[in-house]
ZALO-845942 format. One record per residue: residue number from 1; residue in one letter; z, y, x of N, C-alpha, C in turn. Coordinates in steps of 0.1 Angstrom, whole numbers. Each point is the difference from the previous one (the first is absolute). Layout:
REM residues N
{NUM, "a", {Z, Y, X}, {Z, Y, X}, {Z, Y, X}}
...
This chain:
REM residues 327
{1, "m", {1946, -470, 791}, {-12, 0, 7}, {-13, -4, -8}}
{2, "t", {3, -10, -8}, {-12, -8, -8}, {-4, 11, -10}}
{3, "t", {11, 5, -6}, {-3, 10, -12}, {-8, 11, 6}}
{4, "d", {4, 6, 12}, {-8, 10, 6}, {-12, -1, 1}}
{5, "r", {-4, -13, 5}, {-14, -5, 4}, {-8, 1, -11}}
{6, "r", {6, -6, -13}, {-7, -1, -11}, {-2, 13, -6}}
{7, "t", {7, 9, 2}, {-1, 14, -5}, {-12, 6, 7}}
{8, "v", {1, 0, 14}, {-11, 4, 7}, {-13, -4, -3}}
{9, "a", {-1, -13, -3}, {-13, -8, -3}, {-6, 6, -14}}
{10, "q", {10, 1, -9}, {-3, 6, -14}, {-5, 14, 2}}
{11, "l", {6, 8, 6}, {-6, 14, 4}, {-12, -1, 7}}
{12, "g", {-3, -8, 8}, {-13, -2, 6}, {-10, -4, -8}}
{13, "n", {3, -11, -8}, {-11, -2, -12}, {-2, 11, -9}}
{14, "m", {10, 7, -4}, {-2, 11, -8}, {-10, 10, 5}}
{15, "a", {3, 4, 13}, {-7, 9, 7}, {-15, -3, 1}}
{16, "a", {-3, -12, 4}, {-14, -7, 0}, {-6, 3, -12}}
{17, "s", {6, -4, -13}, {-6, 1, -13}, {-3, 14, -3}}
{18, "m", {9, 9, 3}, {-2, 13, -2}, {-12, 5, 9}}
{19, "r", {-2, -2, 12}, {-13, 3, 7}, {-11, -7, -6}}
{20, "l", {-1, -11, -6}, {-12, -5, -6}, {-3, 6, -12}}
{21, "l", {11, 4, -6}, {-3, 8, -14}, {-5, 13, 4}}
{22, "f", {4, 6, 9}, {-3, 14, 4}, {-16, 0, 4}}
{23, "r", {-4, -11, 8}, {-13, 1, 5}, {-11, -3, -11}}
{24, "r", {3, -8, -10}, {-6, -3, -12}, {-1, 13, -8}}
{25, "v", {10, 8, -3}, {0, 11, -6}, {-10, 11, 6}}
{26, "i", {1, 1, 13}, {-9, 10, 6}, {-14, -3, -1}}
{27, "r", {-3, -15, 1}, {-13, -6, 1}, {-7, 5, -16}}
{28, "l", {9, -4, -9}, {-4, 3, -15}, {-3, 14, -2}}
{29, "s", {9, 9, 5}, {-3, 14, -1}, {-13, 5, 8}}
{30, "h", {0, -6, 10}, {-11, 4, 9}, {-14, -4, -7}}
{31, "r", {-1, -11, -6}, {-12, -6, -7}, {-3, 10, -12}}
{32, "s", {10, 4, -6}, {-2, 10, -12}, {-5, 14, 4}}
{33, "i", {3, 4, 12}, {-4, 12, 7}, {-17, -2, 3}}
{34, "d", {-1, -11, 7}, {-14, -2, 4}, {-11, 0, -12}}
{35, "v", {5, -5, -10}, {-8, -1, -13}, {-2, 15, -5}}
{36, "t", {11, 7, -1}, {-1, 14, -3}, {-11, 7, 7}}
{37, "a", {2, -1, 14}, {-9, 7, 9}, {-15, -4, -2}}
{38, "a", {-3, -12, -5}, {-13, -4, -4}, {-5, 6, -12}}
{39, "g", {8, 8, -5}, {-6, 8, -13}, {-1, -10, -12}}
{40, "v", {10, -9, -1}, {-2, -6, -13}, {14, -3, -8}}
{41, "s", {8, 10, 5}, {15, 1, -6}, {0, 3, -15}}
{42, "g", {-11, 8, -4}, {0, 2, -15}, {-5, -12, -8}}
{43, "r", {-4, -10, 6}, {-4, -11, -9}, {11, -8, -4}}
{44, "s", {-2, -6, -14}, {12, -11, -3}, {-3, -14, 3}}
{45, "g", {9, -7, -3}, {-3, -15, 3}, {3, -5, 13}}
{46, "c", {6, 8, 9}, {3, -4, 13}, {11, -10, 0}}
{47, "c", {0, -9, 9}, {11, -12, 0}, {4, 3, 13}}
{48, "w", {14, 0, 1}, {7, -1, 13}, {-2, -11, 9}}
{49, "g", {3, 1, 13}, {0, -12, 10}, {-13, -1, 7}}
{50, "p", {-4, -12, 6}, {-9, -1, 9}, {-14, 4, -6}}
{51, "c", {-3, -2, -12}, {-14, 2, -7}, {-1, 14, -5}}
{52, "t", {8, 10, 6}, {-2, 14, -8}, {-13, 5, 1}}
{53, "c", {-3, 1, 13}, {-16, 3, 2}, {-12, -6, -9}}
{54, "r", {3, -13, 0}, {-9, -8, -6}, {-1, 4, -15}}
{55, "c", {12, 1, -7}, {-3, 3, -14}, {-9, 11, -3}}
{56, "f", {2, 11, 8}, {-11, 11, -2}, {-15, -3, 3}}
{57, "s", {0, -9, 12}, {-12, -3, 5}, {-8, -9, -11}}
{58, "d", {6, -9, -7}, {-7, -9, -8}, {-1, 8, -14}}
{59, "a", {7, 10, -3}, {-1, 8, -12}, {-14, 8, 3}}
{60, "a", {-2, 4, 11}, {-11, 10, 4}, {-14, -9, 4}}
{61, "g", {-5, -5, -11}, {-12, -10, 3}, {-12, 7, 7}}
{62, "d", {0, 13, -3}, {-13, 9, 4}, {2, 2, 15}}
{63, "r", {11, -3, 7}, {1, 4, 13}, {-7, -9, 11}}
{64, "s", {-6, 6, 9}, {-10, -8, 9}, {6, 1, 16}}
{65, "t", {-6, -9, 6}, {3, 0, 15}, {-11, -6, 8}}
{66, "h", {0, -1, 13}, {-11, -5, 6}, {0, -16, 2}}
{67, "f", {-11, -6, 0}, {-1, -13, 4}, {-11, 1, 12}}
{68, "g", {4, 1, 12}, {-11, 4, 11}, {-4, 14, -3}}
{69, "f", {-13, 1, 0}, {-6, 13, -4}, {-3, 1, -15}}
{70, "e", {3, -9, -7}, {-2, 0, -14}, {12, 6, -8}}
{71, "t", {-1, 7, -10}, {10, 5, -8}, {1, -10, -13}}
{72, "v", {13, -5, -3}, {2, -9, -9}, {12, 2, -7}}
{73, "p", {2, -3, -13}, {13, 2, -7}, {11, -8, 8}}
{74, "e", {11, 6, 0}, {13, -5, 7}, {2, -14, -5}}
{75, "t", {-1, -3, -11}, {3, -14, -6}, {-10, -12, 4}}
{76, "e", {-13, 5, 6}, {-8, -9, 5}, {0, -2, 15}}
{77, "k", {6, 9, 7}, {-1, -2, 15}, {9, -12, 3}}
{78, "a", {11, -3, -4}, {8, -12, 2}, {-8, -12, -1}}
{79, "k", {-7, -1, -11}, {-9, -13, -3}, {-10, -2, 9}}
{80, "r", {-7, 12, 4}, {-11, -1, 9}, {4, -3, 14}}
{81, "v", {11, 5, 4}, {6, -2, 15}, {4, -15, 0}}
{82, "y", {7, -5, -12}, {4, -16, 0}, {-13, -8, 2}}
{83, "k", {-10, 3, -7}, {-14, -7, 2}, {-7, 0, 12}}
{84, "v", {2, 12, 7}, {-3, 0, 13}, {7, -12, 12}}
{85, "f", {14, 2, -1}, {7, -8, 7}, {-1, -14, -2}}
{86, "e", {-3, -3, -14}, {-1, -14, -5}, {-14, -5, 6}}
{87, "n", {-9, 8, 3}, {-14, -4, 4}, {2, -2, 15}}
{88, "v", {7, 7, 7}, {-1, 1, 14}, {11, -9, 6}}
{89, "a", {11, -6, -8}, {10, -7, 5}, {-1, -9, 10}}
{90, "q", {-10, -13, -2}, {-3, -8, 8}, {-6, 4, 14}}
{91, "k", {-6, 10, 0}, {-6, 4, 12}, {8, 13, 6}}
{92, "y", {11, 4, -6}, {7, 12, 5}, {5, 1, 13}}
{93, "d", {5, -10, 7}, {5, -1, 12}, {-13, 1, 11}}
{94, "t", {-9, -7, -3}, {-12, -1, 9}, {-7, 12, -1}}
{95, "m", {-1, 7, -12}, {-7, 12, 0}, {8, 12, 8}}
{96, "n", {14, -2, 0}, {7, 11, 6}, {-3, -2, 14}}
{97, "d", {0, -13, 6}, {-4, -1, 14}, {-13, 6, 4}}
{98, "a", {-11, -2, -10}, {-14, 3, 3}, {0, 16, 0}}
{99, "m", {7, 6, -10}, {-2, 14, -2}, {7, 9, 11}}
{100, "s", {12, -6, 3}, {8, 9, 11}, {-3, -6, 13}}
{101, "l", {-7, -11, 1}, {0, -7, 14}, {11, -4, 5}}
{102, "g", {9, -4, -9}, {13, -6, 2}, {10, 10, 5}}
{103, "i", {-3, 14, -2}, {11, 9, 3}, {10, 0, -10}}
{104, "h", {-2, -3, -13}, {10, 0, -9}, {11, -9, 4}}
{105, "r", {0, -10, 7}, {10, -9, 6}, {10, 9, 8}}
{106, "l", {-6, 9, 9}, {8, 8, 8}, {7, 10, -8}}
{107, "w", {-6, 6, -10}, {7, 8, -8}, {12, -6, -9}}
{108, "k", {-1, -12, -4}, {10, -5, -7}, {12, -5, 10}}
{109, "d", {-4, -2, 14}, {10, -4, 9}, {8, 11, 4}}
{110, "m", {-7, 12, 1}, {7, 13, 3}, {10, 3, -12}}
{111, "l", {-5, -2, -12}, {11, 3, -10}, {12, -9, 2}}
{112, "l", {-2, -12, 2}, {12, -9, 3}, {9, 4, 11}}
{113, "h", {-7, 6, 10}, {8, 4, 12}, {7, 14, -4}}
{114, "a", {-5, 8, -9}, {7, 12, -2}, {11, -4, -12}}
{115, "m", {-4, -11, -7}, {12, -4, -10}, {11, -7, 7}}
{116, "h", {-3, -7, 10}, {12, -7, 10}, {9, -6, -10}}
{117, "p", {-3, -10, -9}, {10, -5, -10}, {8, -10, 7}}
{118, "q", {14, 1, -4}, {11, -9, 5}, {4, -11, -10}}
{119, "p", {6, -12, 4}, {2, -10, -8}, {8, 6, -11}}
{120, "g", {-1, -7, -11}, {7, 5, -14}, {-7, 10, -8}}
{121, "v", {-12, 6, 5}, {-6, 10, -6}, {-8, -6, -10}}
{122, "r", {0, 8, -12}, {-9, -4, -13}, {-13, 9, 1}}
{123, "l", {-11, -5, -1}, {-12, 7, 1}, {-7, -1, -15}}
{124, "l", {-6, 9, -5}, {-10, 1, -11}, {-13, 6, 4}}
{125, "d", {-10, -9, 0}, {-14, 5, 3}, {-8, -1, -11}}
{126, "v", {-3, 14, -4}, {-7, 1, -13}, {-13, 1, 3}}
{127, "a", {-9, -4, -9}, {-16, -3, 3}, {-2, -9, 13}}
{128, "g", {9, -10, 0}, {2, -6, 12}, {-13, -12, 0}}
{129, "g", {-5, -2, -9}, {-13, -6, 0}, {2, -15, 7}}
{130, "t", {-7, -2, 11}, {0, -13, 5}, {10, -1, 11}}
{131, "g", {11, 9, 1}, {13, -4, 7}, {-1, 6, 14}}
{132, "d", {-9, 6, 6}, {-1, 4, 13}, {14, 7, 6}}
{133, "i", {5, 9, -8}, {12, 8, 4}, {11, -10, 0}}
{134, "a", {2, -8, -11}, {10, -7, -2}, {2, -12, 10}}
{135, "f", {-12, -8, 4}, {1, -8, 11}, {5, 6, 13}}
{136, "r", {-5, 12, 4}, {3, 5, 10}, {16, 5, 1}}
{137, "f", {4, 4, -12}, {15, 2, -1}, {9, -12, 1}}
{138, "l", {-3, -9, -3}, {8, -13, 0}, {-1, -7, 15}}
{139, "e", {-11, 2, 6}, {-2, -3, 14}, {7, 9, 10}}
{140, "y", {1, 13, -4}, {9, 10, 10}, {14, -3, -3}}
{141, "v", {3, -3, -13}, {14, -2, -2}, {6, -12, 8}}
{142, "r", {-8, -11, -1}, {2, -13, 8}, {3, 3, 15}}
{143, "f", {-10, 7, 4}, {2, 3, 15}, {11, 7, 2}}
{144, "q", {5, 10, -8}, {12, 8, 3}, {12, -9, -2}}
{145, "q", {1, -11, -9}, {10, -9, -3}, {0, -7, 16}}
{146, "e", {-10, -7, 4}, {0, -6, 12}, {5, 8, 11}}
{147, "r", {-3, 12, 0}, {3, 9, 13}, {16, 2, -3}}
{148, "q", {6, 2, -12}, {15, 0, 0}, {6, -12, 2}}
{149, "k", {-6, -12, -3}, {8, -11, 4}, {0, -2, 16}}
{150, "r", {-10, 2, 6}, {-2, -1, 15}, {11, 10, 6}}
{151, "r", {1, 12, -6}, {12, 9, 7}, {13, -3, -3}}
{152, "t", {1, -9, -12}, {14, -5, -3}, {4, -9, 10}}
{153, "v", {-11, -12, 2}, {3, -9, 7}, {4, 5, 16}}
{154, "q", {-7, 9, 5}, {2, 5, 13}, {13, 7, 1}}
{155, "s", {4, 7, -10}, {13, 7, 0}, {13, -9, -2}}
{156, "m", {-2, -12, -4}, {9, -11, -1}, {1, -10, 10}}
{157, "q", {-9, 2, 10}, {0, -10, 13}, {15, -1, 7}}
{158, "t", {6, 12, 0}, {13, 1, 7}, {9, 8, -8}}
{159, "p", {4, -4, -14}, {8, 6, -8}, {15, 1, 4}}
{160, "s", {7, 8, -5}, {14, 1, 2}, {7, -7, -14}}
{161, "w", {13, -3, 1}, {4, -5, -13}, {1, 9, -10}}
{162, "e", {1, 12, 1}, {-1, 11, -11}, {-14, 0, -7}}
{163, "d", {-10, -1, 11}, {-14, -1, -8}, {-4, -12, -8}}
{164, "i", {8, -13, 6}, {-1, -11, -9}, {6, 1, -12}}
{165, "s", {12, 5, -1}, {7, 2, -13}, {-6, 10, -10}}
{166, "n", {-5, 11, 6}, {-7, 9, -8}, {-13, -5, -7}}
{167, "n", {-7, -7, 10}, {-14, -6, -5}, {3, -11, -11}}
{168, "y", {11, -9, 1}, {5, -11, -10}, {3, 6, -12}}
{169, "s", {8, 11, 0}, {4, 7, -13}, {-9, 7, -7}}
{170, "t", {-11, 5, 6}, {-11, 9, -5}, {-12, -8, -2}}
{171, "e", {-1, -12, 4}, {-13, -5, 1}, {-8, -1, -14}}
{172, "d", {8, -3, -12}, {-7, 0, -12}, {-2, 13, -5}}
{173, "e", {9, 11, 2}, {-2, 12, -5}, {-9, 7, 6}}
{174, "d", {-5, -2, 13}, {-10, 9, 8}, {-15, -8, -3}}
{175, "a", {0, -12, -5}, {-12, -6, -1}, {-10, 8, -7}}
{176, "p", {-11, 3, 5}, {-11, 8, -7}, {-5, -5, -14}}
{177, "q", {-3, 7, -8}, {-5, -4, -13}, {-16, -4, 2}}
{178, "e", {-4, -6, -7}, {-15, -4, 1}, {-9, 12, -3}}
{179, "s", {-8, 3, 8}, {-10, 9, -2}, {-11, -5, -10}}
{180, "r", {-3, 9, -10}, {-11, -4, -11}, {-12, 9, 1}}
{181, "a", {-12, -3, -3}, {-11, 7, -3}, {-5, -3, -15}}
{182, "v", {-3, 11, -7}, {-4, -1, -13}, {-14, 8, 0}}
{183, "v", {-11, -10, -3}, {-12, 6, -1}, {-4, 3, -13}}
{184, "c", {-3, 11, -5}, {-2, 4, -15}, {-14, 7, 1}}
{185, "d", {-7, -7, -10}, {-14, 5, 0}, {-4, -2, -17}}
{186, "i", {-8, 11, -4}, {-4, -3, -15}, {-11, -9, -2}}
{187, "n", {-6, -5, 12}, {-11, -9, -1}, {2, -14, 3}}
{188, "k", {0, -9, -11}, {4, -14, 4}, {-10, -7, 7}}
{189, "e", {-12, 3, 2}, {-9, -6, 9}, {3, 2, 16}}
{190, "m", {4, 13, 0}, {3, 2, 17}, {15, -6, 2}}
{191, "l", {9, -1, -11}, {12, -6, 5}, {-3, -17, 2}}
{192, "r", {-9, -5, -8}, {-4, -15, 1}, {-6, -3, 14}}
{193, "v", {-8, 10, 6}, {-5, -1, 12}, {11, 1, 11}}
{194, "g", {9, 10, -2}, {12, 0, 9}, {8, -13, 1}}
{195, "k", {3, -4, -12}, {8, -13, 0}, {-6, -11, 8}}
{196, "q", {-15, -1, -4}, {-8, -10, 9}, {3, 2, 15}}
{197, "k", {-1, 12, 4}, {3, 2, 14}, {13, -3, 5}}
{198, "a", {10, 4, -9}, {15, -4, 4}, {1, -16, 1}}
{199, "d", {-5, -6, -9}, {-2, -16, -1}, {-6, -6, 14}}
{200, "s", {-11, 6, 3}, {-7, -4, 12}, {8, 3, 13}}
{201, "m", {8, 11, 0}, {7, 4, 12}, {14, -7, 0}}
{202, "g", {3, -6, -11}, {15, -7, -1}, {10, 12, 0}}
{203, "t", {-4, 11, -7}, {9, 11, -2}, {6, 0, -14}}
{204, "r", {12, -5, -2}, {4, -1, -15}, {16, 7, 0}}
{205, "a", {7, -3, 9}, {13, 5, -1}, {1, 17, 1}}
{206, "g", {8, 5, -9}, {3, 13, 0}, {-14, 10, -5}}
{207, "l", {-8, -9, -7}, {-11, 8, -5}, {-1, -3, -14}}
{208, "s", {-5, 11, -9}, {-2, 0, -14}, {-12, 8, -3}}
{209, "w", {-6, -5, -13}, {-12, 5, -3}, {1, 6, -16}}
{210, "v", {-1, 12, -1}, {1, 6, -14}, {-11, 8, -4}}
{211, "v", {-4, -3, -14}, {-10, 9, -6}, {6, 12, -6}}
{212, "g", {-4, 10, 6}, {7, 12, -6}, {-8, 13, 3}}
{213, "d", {1, 10, -9}, {-7, 13, 3}, {8, 9, 7}}
{214, "a", {-5, 7, 10}, {6, 11, 8}, {8, 11, -8}}
{215, "e", {-7, 4, -12}, {6, 9, -8}, {10, -4, -9}}
{216, "e", {2, -13, -1}, {11, -5, -8}, {6, -13, 6}}
{217, "l", {7, 0, 10}, {3, -12, 8}, {11, -7, -8}}
{218, "p", {-2, -14, 1}, {9, -8, -8}, {14, -5, 7}}
{219, "f", {6, 11, 8}, {13, -2, 8}, {11, 10, -5}}
{220, "d", {11, -4, 2}, {13, 8, -2}, {0, 12, 9}}
{221, "d", {8, 9, -2}, {2, 12, 9}, {7, -5, 13}}
{222, "d", {-3, 7, 11}, {8, -1, 13}, {0, -16, 4}}
{223, "q", {-12, -5, 0}, {-1, -13, 4}, {-5, -3, 15}}
{224, "f", {-8, 9, 4}, {-8, -3, 15}, {5, 10, 11}}
{225, "d", {0, -4, 11}, {0, 8, 11}, {-12, 8, 4}}
{226, "i", {-10, -7, -1}, {-15, 4, 6}, {-9, 0, -13}}
{227, "y", {-7, 10, -1}, {-13, 0, -10}, {-12, 3, 8}}
{228, "t", {-10, -9, 0}, {-12, 3, 6}, {-12, -1, -9}}
{229, "i", {-9, 9, 2}, {-12, -2, -8}, {-11, 3, 11}}
{230, "a", {-9, -9, 2}, {-10, 1, 11}, {-15, -1, -7}}
{231, "f", {-6, 11, 1}, {-15, 3, -4}, {-1, -3, -14}}
{232, "g", {11, 3, -8}, {1, -3, -15}, {2, 12, -8}}
{233, "i", {6, 11, 3}, {5, 9, -8}, {-11, 9, -4}}
{234, "r", {-11, 1, 6}, {-10, 9, -5}, {-8, -8, -13}}
{235, "n", {3, -11, -1}, {-5, -9, -13}, {8, 1, -9}}
{236, "v", {11, 7, 0}, {11, 1, -12}, {-5, 13, -7}}
{237, "t", {1, -1, -16}, {-4, 10, -8}, {9, 12, 0}}
{238, "h", {13, -3, 0}, {10, 10, 0}, {9, -1, 11}}
{239, "i", {-4, 7, 12}, {7, -2, 11}, {15, 5, 0}}
{240, "d", {2, 11, -8}, {14, 6, -2}, {9, -11, -5}}
{241, "q", {-7, -8, -10}, {10, -9, -7}, {2, -12, 10}}
{242, "a", {-9, -4, 8}, {1, -10, 9}, {11, 3, 12}}
{243, "l", {1, 13, 3}, {10, 4, 10}, {13, 2, -7}}
{244, "q", {3, 4, -11}, {11, -2, -8}, {5, -14, -1}}
{245, "e", {-9, -9, -1}, {5, -14, -1}, {4, -5, 14}}
{246, "a", {-6, 5, 10}, {4, -4, 14}, {15, 6, 3}}
{247, "l", {2, 11, -5}, {13, 6, 2}, {10, -6, -9}}
{248, "r", {-4, -5, -11}, {11, -8, -9}, {3, -13, 5}}
{249, "v", {-8, -8, 7}, {2, -12, 3}, {9, -1, 16}}
{250, "l", {-4, 12, 6}, {7, 1, 15}, {14, 0, 0}}
{251, "k", {7, -6, 8}, {16, 3, 2}, {0, 14, 7}}
{252, "p", {12, 5, -2}, {3, 12, 9}, {-3, -2, 14}}
{253, "g", {-5, 9, 8}, {-3, -3, 12}, {-13, -8, 2}}
{254, "g", {-6, -5, -9}, {-12, -8, 0}, {-13, 9, 5}}
{255, "r", {-11, -8, 3}, {-9, 8, 6}, {-13, -3, -7}}
{256, "f", {-8, 11, -2}, {-13, -1, -6}, {-11, 1, 11}}
{257, "m", {-8, -10, 2}, {-12, 0, 10}, {-12, -4, -6}}
{258, "c", {-10, 10, 1}, {-14, -1, -5}, {-9, 1, 11}}
{259, "l", {-9, -9, -1}, {-11, -1, 10}, {-13, 2, -10}}
{260, "e", {-6, 11, 6}, {-12, 4, -8}, {-9, 7, 7}}
{261, "f", {-13, 0, -4}, {-12, 7, 8}, {3, 15, -2}}
{262, "s", {-6, 9, 9}, {0, 14, 0}, {-13, 5, 3}}
{263, "k", {-1, 13, 1}, {-13, 6, 3}, {-2, 0, 16}}
{264, "v", {-12, 0, 4}, {-3, 0, 16}, {-4, 16, 0}}
{265, "t", {9, 4, 9}, {0, 17, 2}, {-12, 4, 10}}
{266, "n", {-3, -9, 10}, {-12, 3, 8}, {-12, 0, -6}}
{267, "p", {-9, 11, 3}, {-12, 1, -9}, {-10, -13, 4}}
{268, "v", {-1, -1, 14}, {-11, -10, 3}, {6, -15, -5}}
{269, "l", {12, -3, 4}, {6, -13, -6}, {-1, -1, -15}}
{270, "a", {1, 11, -7}, {1, -1, -14}, {-15, -5, -5}}
{271, "r", {-10, 7, 6}, {-13, -2, -4}, {-4, -16, 3}}
{272, "l", {5, -5, 12}, {-2, -14, 5}, {8, -10, -9}}
{273, "y", {11, 4, -6}, {7, -8, -8}, {-4, -1, -14}}
{274, "d", {-5, 13, -4}, {-7, -1, -14}, {-13, -9, 0}}
{275, "a", {-7, 2, 11}, {-12, -8, 0}, {3, -15, 0}}
{276, "y", {10, -5, 8}, {4, -14, 1}, {6, -4, -15}}
{277, "s", {9, 9, -5}, {5, -4, -14}, {-10, -2, -10}}
{278, "f", {-9, 10, -1}, {-9, -1, -11}, {-13, -10, 0}}
{279, "q", {-4, -1, 15}, {-12, -7, 0}, {3, -12, 6}}
{280, "m", {13, -5, 7}, {1, -12, 4}, {11, -10, -9}}
{281, "i", {10, 6, -5}, {11, -7, -6}, {-5, -6, -12}}
{282, "p", {-7, 7, -10}, {-6, -6, -11}, {-9, -13, 3}}
{283, "v", {-9, 2, 10}, {-7, -9, 5}, {8, -13, 4}}
{284, "l", {10, 2, 7}, {9, -11, 4}, {5, -6, -11}}
{285, "g", {4, 7, -10}, {6, -6, -13}, {-11, -9, -6}}
{286, "e", {-12, 5, 0}, {-10, -9, -6}, {-2, -12, 6}}
{287, "v", {-2, 0, 14}, {-4, -10, 7}, {13, -11, 2}}
{288, "i", {11, 5, 1}, {12, -10, 2}, {7, -3, -13}}
{289, "a", {1, 10, -8}, {9, -4, -14}, {-12, 0, -12}}
{290, "g", {-10, 4, 3}, {-11, 0, -12}, {4, 10, -10}}
{291, "d", {6, 13, 4}, {4, 9, -9}, {-3, 15, 5}}
{292, "w", {-10, 5, -2}, {-4, 14, 4}, {9, 10, -5}}
{293, "k", {2, -1, -13}, {6, 10, -9}, {15, 2, 3}}
{294, "s", {7, -12, 1}, {15, 4, 4}, {2, 7, 14}}
{295, "y", {-8, -5, 9}, {3, 7, 12}, {-6, 14, 2}}
{296, "q", {-10, 3, -8}, {-3, 14, -3}, {10, 8, -8}}
{297, "y", {8, -5, -8}, {13, 6, -7}, {9, 1, 12}}
{298, "l", {2, -9, 8}, {13, 1, 10}, {-3, 11, 9}}
{299, "v", {-12, 3, 6}, {-4, 9, 8}, {1, 14, -7}}
{300, "e", {-4, 0, -13}, {2, 14, -7}, {13, 4, -2}}
{301, "s", {9, -10, -4}, {12, 1, -2}, {8, 7, 12}}
{302, "i", {-2, -3, 13}, {4, 5, 12}, {-3, 15, -1}}
{303, "r", {-11, 2, -3}, {-5, 15, 1}, {6, 10, -12}}
{304, "k", {5, -9, -9}, {5, 9, -11}, {15, 0, -2}}
{305, "f", {5, -4, 12}, {14, 0, 2}, {4, 7, 12}}
{306, "p", {0, 14, 0}, {4, 7, 13}, {14, -1, 1}}
{307, "d", {5, 1, 12}, {16, -2, 4}, {8, 11, -7}}
{308, "q", {-5, 11, -4}, {6, 11, -6}, {8, -5, -13}}
{309, "i", {-7, -9, -6}, {4, -3, -13}, {12, -8, 1}}
{310, "l", {1, -8, 10}, {13, -9, 3}, {11, 6, 4}}
{311, "s", {-4, 11, 10}, {12, 6, 6}, {7, 9, -9}}
{312, "r", {-9, 7, -9}, {6, 10, -9}, {9, -7, -11}}
{313, "n", {-6, -12, -7}, {9, -5, -9}, {12, -9, 6}}
{314, "l", {-3, -4, 10}, {12, -9, 6}, {11, 7, 4}}
{315, "l", {-2, 14, 7}, {10, 9, 4}, {6, 5, -14}}
{316, "a", {-8, 4, -9}, {6, 6, -12}, {10, -9, -7}}
{317, "i", {-3, -12, 0}, {7, -11, -8}, {13, -5, 9}}
{318, "l", {-4, -1, 12}, {12, -7, 7}, {9, 11, 8}}
{319, "r", {-4, 13, 1}, {9, 8, 8}, {14, 3, -4}}
{320, "p", {3, -1, -14}, {15, 1, -4}, {8, -13, 4}}
{321, "f", {-7, -10, 5}, {9, -12, 2}, {1, -3, 15}}
{322, "p", {11, 6, 7}, {-1, -1, 13}, {3, -13, 5}}
{323, "y", {4, -10, -9}, {3, -14, 7}, {-12, -7, -1}}
{324, "i", {-13, 4, -3}, {-11, -8, 1}, {-8, 6, 12}}
{325, "s", {-3, -7, 10}, {-8, 3, 11}, {-14, -3, -1}}
{326, "l", {-8, 10, 5}, {-14, -1, -2}, {-8, -4, 14}}
{327, "r", {-10, -8, -2}, {-9, -3, 13}, {-15, 2, -4}}
């Protein structure tokens, strides 16, 4: 009987290893296809792996992209975006409240309710900056843990001997793993402000802060259950590469959740929204943060990021992978 169990366990481990190898082969081939479709398959010097697209991008120094309404070289956008958030980091949360009249808090709460994370889940919050999503995640998970404990206590008020025996034998096995939230941001100043918030709130357990680029994440494959990026993907130079990285670090069955601005479809509301955005938000930036230009860019970046771009690239990249769910 012992030999049979060992054989079954070995076969199970082999099957798990084969599934992991199969997923990685599919991902590698899919990345190769994406590069070919982009019209760069004839170029030499490509390197395989997570930085495939970046190799071609770096070689093409004359490529341009948008920085707000301004056209800039691709190599310059990341530096300028970094400078923007370095400038606004200290007043970032205050300005979010002022610009949205506090509504951004409701949007983030709605994201967490849609996420509905359970104890033991690992979250990666990319462009997480000052930690708003991570703090909400840990608070939500703690609430779920307390709720489960209360239910367990209620169910055990009049237990049978069989229930007692089962609970005693499986107590250690069923103990939930600790949930963890990793805040990853390319901007050190934003992370520093986030750490200060965490210290002032007394939130340290289960929380990590990592400097990292969304286009080249410093994590191994299949590490996270949930990947979030809130109001950050429009600032990425190569969105397709960031999405590939999200796919790489998510576990099978993991969820990609993106919170981002979109276009106002109602013509009347669109005019009011434009007037408020271009005439009021930069003024608030100057008064509160002493920085007109950075908030002028943030307004322009929203206008330059139509929702069609995200949906087209996201579906094209993730459609072949049914074990990744989208929100």
